C-alpha positions in Angstrom: 52.8 222.7 59.5 52.4 224.0 56.0 52.6 227.8 55.6 48.9 228.3 54.5 47.7 226.7 57.7 49.9 229.0 59.7 48.5 232.0 57.8 44.9 230.8 58.3 45.4 230.3 62.0 47.1 233.8 62.3 44.2 235.3 60.4 41.6 233.8 62.9 43.7 234.8 65.9 44.1 238.4 64.4 40.4 238.8 64.0 39.5 237.4 67.5 42.2 239.5 69.2 41.1 242.6 67.3 37.4 242.0 68.4 38.5 241.5 72.0 40.6 244.7 72.2 37.8 246.6 70.3 35.3 245.5 72.9 37.7 246.4 75.8 38.3 249.8 74.1 42.1 249.2 74.4 43.6 251.5 71.8 46.7 253.6 71.4 48.6 251.5 74.0 52.1 250.2 73.5 51.0 246.7 72.7 48.4 247.9 70.3 50.9 250.0 68.4 53.5 247.2 68.4 51.1 244.7 66.9 50.1 247.1 64.1 53.8 247.9 63.5 54.5 244.3 62.7 52.0 244.3 59.9 53.3 247.6 58.5 56.8 246.2 58.5 55.7 243.0 56.8 54.0 245.0 54.0 57.0 247.2 53.5 59.3 244.2 53.3 57.1 242.7 50.6 57.0 246.0 48.7 60.7 246.4 49.0 61.4 243.3 46.8 58.6 243.9 44.2 60.5 246.2 41.8 63.8 244.2 41.6 61.8 240.9 41.5 59.5 242.1 38.6 62.4 243.6 36.6 64.8 240.7 36.9 62.2 237.9 36.5 60.7 239.4 33.4 64.1 240.2 31.9 65.3 236.7 32.4 62.1 235.1 31.3 61.8 237.1 28.0 65.5 236.9 27.1 65.5 233.1 27.6 62.7 232.7 25.0 64.7 232.7 21.7 61.7 231.8 19.6 59.9 235.1 18.7 56.7 233.3 17.8 56.6 231.8 21.3 56.7 235.3 22.8 53.8 236.3 20.5 51.7 233.3 21.4 52.4 233.7 25.2 51.6 237.5 25.0 48.4 236.9 23.0 47.1 234.1 25.3 48.0 236.1 28.4 46.3 239.3 27.2 43.2 237.5 26.0 42.9 235.6 29.3 43.3 238.8 31.4 40.7 240.8 29.4 38.2 237.9 29.3 38.3 237.1 33.1 38.1 240.8 34.0 35.2 241.3 31.7 33.4 238.2 33.2 34.0 239.6 36.7 32.5 243.0 35.7 29.4 241.3 34.2 29.0 239.3 37.5 29.2 242.6 39.5 26.8 244.3 37.1 24.2 241.5 37.3 24.3 241.2 41.1 24.1 245.0 41.6 21.0 245.1 39.4 19.4 242.0 41.0 20.2 242.7 44.7 20.1 246.5 44.4 22.2 247.1 47.5 22.0 250.9 47.3 18.2 251.0 47.9 17.7 252.3 51.4 21.4 253.0 52.1 20.9 256.0 54.3 24.6 256.4 54.9 25.1 257.7 51.3 21.7 259.2 50.6 22.4 262.0 53.1 25.9 262.6 51.7 26.8 265.8 49.9 27.2 265.9 46.1 30.8 265.1 45.0 32.6 267.7 42.9 33.1 265.9 39.6 35.7 268.5 38.4 38.2 266.8 40.7 38.0 263.6 38.6 40.7 262.7 36.1 39.6 260.4 33.2 41.8 257.7 31.9 41.3 256.2 28.4 43.0 253.2 26.9 45.3 255.5 25.1 46.3 257.2 28.4 47.2 253.8 29.9 49.2 252.9 26.8 51.1 256.2 27.0 51.7 255.7 30.7 53.3 252.3 30.0 56.3 253.9 28.3 58.4 255.6 30.9 59.8 259.0 30.1 62.2 258.7 33.0 63.2 255.1 33.8 64.8 256.1 37.2 61.6 257.8 38.2 59.5 254.7 37.2 61.7 252.5 39.4 61.7 254.9 42.3 57.9 255.3 42.2 57.2 251.6 41.6 55.3 252.3 38.4 54.7 248.7 37.5 53.3 249.2 34.0 56.4 251.2 33.0 58.7 248.7 34.7 57.0 245.7 33.0 57.2 247.5 29.5 60.9 248.3 29.9 61.7 244.8 31.2 60.0 243.1 28.3 61.7 245.5 25.8 65.0 245.1 27.5 64.8 241.3 27.6 63.7 241.0 24.0 66.5 243.3 22.8 69.0 241.3 24.9 68.0 238.1 23.1 68.7 239.8 19.7 72.3 240.7 20.3 75.3 238.4 20.4 75.7 236.2 23.5 79.2 237.6 23.9 77.7 241.0 24.8 74.4 239.8 26.5 75.8 237.0 28.7 77.7 239.2 31.2 74.5 241.4 31.7 72.3 238.4 32.0 74.6 236.8 34.6 74.3 240.0 36.7 70.5 240.1 36.4 70.3 236.4 37.1 72.4 236.8 40.3 70.3 239.7 41.5 67.1 237.6 40.8 68.3 234.6 42.9 69.4 236.9 45.7 66.0 238.6 45.7 64.2 235.2 45.6 66.2 234.2 48.7 65.2 237.4 50.4 61.6 236.9 49.4 61.6 233.4 50.9 62.8 234.8 54.2 60.1 237.5 54.2 57.4 235.0 53.3 58.3 232.9 56.4 57.2 236.0 58.4 53.7 235.9 56.8 51.8 234.5 59.8 53.0 237.3 62.0 52.3 239.9 59.3 48.8 238.5 58.6 47.9 238.4 62.3 48.8 242.1 62.6 47.0 243.1 59.5 43.7 241.3 60.4 44.1 242.7 64.0 44.5 246.2 62.6 41.5 246.0 60.3 39.1 244.6 62.9 40.3 246.7 65.9 40.1 250.0 64.0 36.9 249.6 62.1 35.2 246.7 64.0 32.1 245.2 62.5 30.3 248.6 62.0 31.0 248.7 58.3 28.9 245.5 57.8 26.0 247.1 59.7 26.1 250.3 57.7 26.9 248.8 54.3 25.7 245.3 54.8 23.9 244.7 51.5 26.8 246.2 49.5 29.3 244.0 51.3 27.1 241.0 50.7 26.9 241.8 47.0 30.7 242.1 46.6 31.3 238.9 48.6 28.7 236.9 46.6 30.3 238.3 43.3 33.8 237.4 44.3 32.7 234.0 45.5 31.0 233.2 42.2 34.2 234.3 40.3 36.5 232.3 42.6 34.5 229.1 43.2 32.6 228.8 39.9 34.3 230.8 37.0 38.0 230.0 37.9 37.3 226.3 38.5 35.4 226.0 35.2 38.4 227.6 33.4 40.8 225.1 35.2 38.6 222.1 34.3 37.6 223.0 30.7 40.8 224.6 29.4 43.6 223.4 31.5 42.3 220.0 32.6 43.4 220.5 36.2 41.5 219.6 39.4 40.6 223.0 41.0 41.0 221.6 44.5 44.6 220.5 43.8 45.3 223.9 42.2 43.9 225.9 45.1 45.8 223.8 47.6 49.0 224.6 45.7 48.5 228.3 45.7 46.8 228.6 49.2 49.7 230.7 50.7 49.3 233.2 47.9 45.5 233.3 48.2 45.6 233.9 52.0 48.4 236.5 51.7 46.3 238.3 49.1 43.2 238.1 51.3 45.0 239.6 54.3 47.1 242.2 52.5 44.5 243.3 49.9 47.4 243.9 47.5 48.2 241.9 44.4 51.6 243.6 44.2 52.6 242.7 47.8 51.4 239.1 47.1 53.4 238.7 43.9 56.5 237.3 45.5 54.4 234.6 47.3 52.5 233.9 44.1 55.7 233.3 42.1 57.1 231.0 44.7 53.8 228.9 44.8 53.5 228.7 41.0 57.1 227.7 40.3 57.6 225.3 43.3 54.1 223.8 43.8 52.7 223.9 40.3 56.0 223.4 38.4 55.4 226.2 35.9 58.6 227.2 34.1 60.4 230.3 35.2 60.2 231.8 31.6 56.4 231.5 31.7 55.8 232.6 35.3 58.2 235.5 35.2 56.4 236.9 32.1 52.8 236.2 33.1 52.6 236.8 36.8 54.2 240.3 37.2 52.0 241.5 34.4 48.9 239.8 35.9 49.5 241.5 39.3 49.1 244.8 37.6 46.7 244.2 34.7 44.5 241.3 35.7 42.5 242.7 38.7 39.2 240.8 38.4 38.2 241.7 42.0 38.9 245.4 41.4 36.9 245.3 38.2 34.0 243.6 39.9 33.7 245.9 42.8 34.2 249.1 40.8 31.3 248.2 38.6 29.0 247.1 41.4 30.2 250.1 43.5 29.1 252.6 40.8 25.6 251.0 40.6 25.4 250.9 44.4 26.1 254.7 44.7 23.7 255.5 41.9 21.0 253.5 43.6 21.7 255.1 47.0 21.5 258.7 45.8 18.6 257.9 43.4 20.1 258.2 40.0 18.8 255.5 37.6 21.3 254.3 35.0 20.0 253.0 31.7 21.5 250.2 29.6 23.7 252.6 27.7 25.1 254.2 30.8 25.7 250.8 32.4 27.7 249.8 29.3 29.9 252.8 29.8 30.4 251.7 33.4 31.5 248.2 32.2 34.1 249.6 29.8 35.3 252.2 32.4 35.6 249.5 35.1 37.7 247.3 32.7 40.1 250.2 31.9 40.3 251.3 35.5 41.1 247.8 36.7 43.9 247.6 34.1 45.4 250.9 35.2 44.9 250.6 38.9 47.9 250.2 41.3 48.1 246.8 43.0 48.0 248.3 46.5 45.2 248.6 49.1 42.8 251.5 49.0 
């Protein structure tokens, strides 16, 4: 059986088992804790390989591109695509929030206290650019600061391609060896995905049940509709119009990555699975995938951008603060910057 079918079955079993134990009120037992432990271990294993995978893959990918103009073309196309799709996602969220108005009548929030805005830290585009350059490389690696790691890996790979092969080859051989070892480790971890997904879905349902849909039903519906439009209309149109690829074939090829993303809620944790699918199932070259995908898992968060924009309007509607066109434009720009700077981890 293909991996994505195993993950899908595990997802269904996890949800049904979680609902069953939630109805039986069986919590904090040994079996309950063991099932949740499996999911926590799976996520930690995926996170364990992210930093070395991102660094080695980008370094190899960039250093292998000897043509400087090719790097510029790839960077420009990648950046334009990421900004464009995130912007489209935000506009979808904005339109749906204004149309459906999920915050109207949301009693859960209308009775909430006023948030102390002095606790907020604002991030501008300049702050994100400054944060990309690590002042302490060891700290960036230790803390998993992906923007800094990506910046250094690109800089390191480009510089390596500029020096003589006599000096760069030994370093590249070491990096390449580490990369292949990490890929082998990743493949072993990915084979555990059905068990991890079962545990994660079980945990989500058994701890929160279906109450969140009752309390915040219209908001959940707005986000689900928005994400569905982006996934099933916008992305297929891009595939058909610009890449001339059948969306069904493409989605089938990356099904394991999509299901892993759905169950882990983490673009970073899904990155190893995404790289495996893109290189093995879609036959994208390593130099392209190793440059585009790690950056995308940090920068191109369309779902985050969509729900942040819709979320702001939802809260404003719930507590009775109307936002005019100018204020909503600020929300759009802020959501775009926030999605670029957000960590690829759940919550």
